[in-house]
N, C-alpha and C positions, 0 to 999 in steps of 0.2 A: 683309773683303776678298773672300772667296769669294761672299758675298751680292751685293756690288757687281758682281762679274763674272758673276752669274747662274749660279753653280756651287753644287753641294750642299756643305753644311758637313761637316766631318770632326771626329772626336772630339778633345777637348782633349789627351788622353793621346798620341794620334798626333802632334799638333802639337808637344807637349813633346819627343817623341823626335827631332824634326827640328831642334831648336835647336842652334846651334853654327856658328861661322864667319861670323856676321853676318847682317844682315837680308836682303840679296839672296839669300843661299844658303837661308835659311829660306823665303822666298817661292818660290824655284824648287822646293824640296822639297815644299812644300804643294801647289803647282800640279801637280806631276808625281806626287805620292803615292809618292815614292821618295827614299831617302837619297842615292842615287848622283847625283841631279840636281845636287847641289852641285859635282860634278866636271865638269859641262858648262860650257865657257867662255862660252857665250851668256849675256848678262845677262837678268834677268827682264823680262817686259813692263813698259814704263813705267807703264801704267795700274794694274797690279797693285801695283807698288812704291809708287806715289803713294797708292793706297788704303790699303795696309798702314801706311805712315808716318802718314797722317792719323788712322787709328783707333788706332794705337799711341800717338800724342801725346795723344789723349783718355783713354786707359786707363792710361798709364804711371804706375805706382806706386799706382794705386787699390786694388789688392788685395795690394800688396807686404807681406810679413812677413819680418823678419830671421830667418835661421837661428839656432838656439840657439847661444849663446856668442859671437856676433859683437860685440855691444856690450861685454860683459865683457872679451873679448879685446882690443878696441881701447882700452878703459880701461886694461888692464894694460900694453899696449905704450906708451901715453901716459905711464903712471907710470914706465916705464923711460927716458923722454925720447928715444925713438927717432923719427926722422922717418918719416912714413908716406905712402904713395901708393896710388893706385888706377890700375890699367892694365886697360882693358877694350876689347873690340872693338865695344862699343855706341857708336853715334853720339853726339857731344857733346850734340846737341839732346835726347837722351833720358837720357844719363848724369847731367847736372847737375840736372835736375828730380827724378830718382829719388833722388839722394843728398840733395837738400834735403828731399824728402818723407819720407824715412826718418830724417832728422836726423843723417846721417853726415858731411855736408860739413865740419864743424869739425874732424874728426879728421885730415884729410889736408892735407899740405903741397904735394902735386902730384897732379893728376888728368889722366890721359892717356886720351882717348877714341879709338875706332878710326878716326876720320876726321881726327884732328889732325896725324898724320904720314903720310908717303907709304906706309909699310908697317906693317900691324897685326901682332899676334901671329898665327902663331908666329915671325915674324921677330923678331930681338932688338932692333930699333931702338927700340921703345917703352921697353923696360927700360933700354937704354943712355942714352936721352934723359932718362928719369926719374932715373936715377942721377946724371947731370950736374946736373940741377935741384936734387937733394938734396945735392949736393957730397959724394958718397960713391963709392968705387970699386965697380964691379959685383961684384967678388969679396967685398965686405962686405955685399952685399944678400941678403936672404932674400925670395924670392917665395913667397907662399902662394896657391896656385891650386887649380883644381878640374877641370882638363882636360888632355888631351894637348897642346893648343896652349900652355897655360901652361908645361908641362914643357919642351917644345921651345924656347920662347922663353927660359926661364931658363937652360937648358943652353947655348944658343947665345951668351948674354950672359955666361957664366961666373958666374952667380949660383947661390946655394944655392936649393933648392926643396923646400917642404913641399906636400903635396896633401891636400885634404879629399875624402872619397869621395862627396859628395852633389851635385855639380854636373852641368851639362849636358855629358856626355862622348861624345856621339854613339855611345852603345852600348858604349864601351870602359871597362873598370874600371881606374881609375888605380892600383889596388894592384899592377898588373902592370908599372908603370914603375919604373925605377931612380932614384927620387927620394931626397932626403935624409931623408924621413920622411913617414909618413901620420899625420895628426892628425884627430881626430874633429870638432874645432871650432877656431875662431880662439882661443878661450880656452885650449884645450889647447896650441896652438902657443906662445902667450905663456908659459904655465907651463913649457913645455919650454925656452924661451929663458932664462927666469929661473933654471932649474936649471943651465944650461950654464956 
């Protein structure tokens, strides 16, 4: 995207630190070189957004590697016969191919992408909608997330919430949040549920 716009590239680690709150905010942060750019109500330039989406579609999942414990954890949850869902702020055009590429699609009974409903996380709407699709009360749902937005969405929906410490947290350590548990992996979350 930066090359397309005739701008100098920036370090991948810097870009990683800007991830959070969706593609438009990432584009704004990269262009401004500042985390606070996401707080600006102005949308990113259409040419920048179109370039990012085009390149992202080409690269989506190409270098994706599951975090340790993800597949084992999903297998353990499946063995418990619990309905599973994904709620992400990633656009559906990118979510579905990524889940297919990583082989995770068959695990999930519901997939809610960031552009499917009018309000994404941290609004509780995606969790409430997914709970309805799974025919469970939000109070019986456990959200396993990796960010402040996941925490706030779960709490606003009256769901339980475990957090893993390795996600894109916009610089905030999730261990400072009053969640129901910090788990090192999805497999650890499943083991904790099994013991409960």
